Each structure stands twice: as C-alpha cells, then as structure tokens.
C-alpha positions in Angstrom: -149.3 12.4 15.4 -148.8 14.9 12.5 -146.2 14.5 9.7 -144.2 17.4 11.2 -144.2 15.8 14.6 -142.9 12.6 13.2 -140.2 14.4 11.3 -139.2 16.3 14.4 -139.0 13.0 16.4 -136.5 11.4 13.9 -134.2 14.4 13.6 -131.0 14.3 15.5 -130.7 18.1 15.6 -133.8 20.4 15.9 -134.2 23.0 13.2 -135.1 26.7 13.7 -136.4 29.2 11.2 -133.7 31.5 10.0 -133.4 34.3 7.4 -129.8 35.1 6.5 -127.5 35.3 3.5 -125.8 32.1 2.3 -123.0 31.9 -0.3 -122.8 28.5 -2.0 -119.9 27.2 -4.1 -120.4 23.9 -5.9 -117.4 21.6 -5.5 -116.7 19.4 -8.5 -113.4 17.9 -9.6 -114.2 18.3 -13.3 -115.4 22.0 -13.2 -114.4 25.2 -11.7 -116.5 26.0 -8.6 -119.3 28.3 -9.3 -121.1 30.5 -6.8 -124.8 30.6 -6.1 -126.0 33.0 -3.5 -129.1 32.1 -1.5 -131.2 32.8 1.6 -131.4 30.4 4.6 -134.9 29.2 5.5 -133.9 27.0 8.4 -130.8 25.7 10.1 -129.7 23.1 12.6 -126.5 21.6 14.0 -126.6 19.0 11.3 -127.7 20.8 8.2 -129.8 23.5 6.6 -132.4 24.4 4.0 -131.7 27.5 1.8 -133.2 28.9 -1.4 -131.3 29.6 -4.6 -132.1 30.8 -8.1 -131.3 27.4 -9.6 -131.3 23.8 -8.5 -128.3 22.2 -6.8 -127.4 18.7 -8.0 -128.4 16.1 -5.4 -125.3 14.3 -4.0 -123.0 17.3 -4.9 -120.7 18.7 -2.3 -120.9 22.4 -1.6 -118.8 24.9 0.3 -121.1 27.3 2.3 -120.6 30.6 4.0 -123.5 31.5 6.2 -123.8 35.0 7.7 -125.7 34.6 11.0 -125.7 38.1 12.4 -125.9 36.8 16.0 -122.6 34.9 15.7 -119.1 36.6 15.7 -118.1 35.5 12.2 -119.4 33.7 9.2 -120.0 30.0 9.6 -118.1 28.1 7.0 -119.3 24.6 6.1 -118.8 21.7 3.7 -122.1 20.0 3.0 -123.7 17.4 0.8 -126.9 18.3 -1.1 -129.6 15.9 0.0 -132.5 17.3 -2.1 -133.5 20.2 -4.3 -137.1 21.2 -5.0 -138.7 24.1 -7.0 -140.7 26.6 -4.9 -144.4 26.8 -6.0 -144.6 30.4 -7.2 -141.2 32.0 -7.2 -139.1 30.0 -9.7 -136.5 29.6 -7.0 -135.3 26.3 -5.5 -135.2 25.1 -1.9 -132.2 22.9 -1.2 -131.6 20.7 1.8 -127.9 20.0 2.8 -126.2 17.9 5.4 -123.2 19.4 7.1 -120.1 17.2 6.8 -117.8 19.8 8.3 -118.6 23.1 10.0 -116.4 25.8 11.5 -114.8 29.1 11.4 -111.6 30.2 13.1 -113.0 28.8 16.3 -112.5 25.1 17.1 -115.8 25.0 18.9 -117.9 26.1 15.9 -120.4 23.2 15.9 -121.0 23.7 19.7 -121.6 27.4 19.1 -124.1 26.5 16.3 -125.9 24.0 18.6 -126.0 26.6 21.4 -127.4 29.2 19.0 -130.1 26.8 17.8 -130.9 25.8 21.4 -131.2 29.5 22.4 -133.6 30.1 19.7 -135.7 27.1 20.6 -135.9 28.3 24.2 -137.5 31.6 23.2 -141.3 31.6 23.3 -143.3 31.7 20.0 -140.3 30.5 18.0 -141.1 28.7 14.7 -139.3 25.4 14.3 
C-alpha cells in the first residue's frame, strides 16, 4: 500500500483537487487581522490546503472566504492552521487547515460542501 493510499484510508473526508481564490485573515487577540490572499490546492469537508505568499503560523486561527464557482456564494470558514511548508521552486507556502466552522447564509453549508466534494469524486478521471 502506497503512502497516499494510507493517507486516504485515515482521512475522515476525501479531498479533491481545486483551483480557486481564497482570502485568509489571521485572527489574533493581540494584533489586528491581516489579509493574505491565496489559491486553493485541494479541499474536503474537514479542511483544505491553499498556497500563500508567506507562511501562516501553525496553531493560528484564520478566517477564510473561499470562492468556489460551482457554489451559490462564497464559503466562509473558521479554521486552524495545522501545517505550513515552503513550495520547492516558487517561494510560496502551502498551508493545511482544519475547518472548525464552515458556512454562508445557508444553514446546510457543510452538507453542501460534502455534496460538492462527493460530486467531484464521482466524476471519472478526477484527481484526489
């Protein structure tokens, strides 16, 4: 079994490749929130990976707005930064976050996100 198969087996939510705009605001009691725009690399019902120009502090809470063109409005989420790693050749950073709260003006936001991910997984030739 490959490392990617093992990772897939332990994940509660499957991840799908995604390329969309992400706005990230660092939440900190001692400093004013600052924005850091990024691009989503993959997303699931439980978290996402996105790239930014600079690293995000591991353990920090962030407010996210994710613009998935297939959904009726931006997804708004509160998430915790689990890891931040430099990309090999770009100078950007990949950041993994866990969703703590997700929604928009619809009470069923997480279900909509799960349905969206499941729909992408059901399509043939989809990268996960």
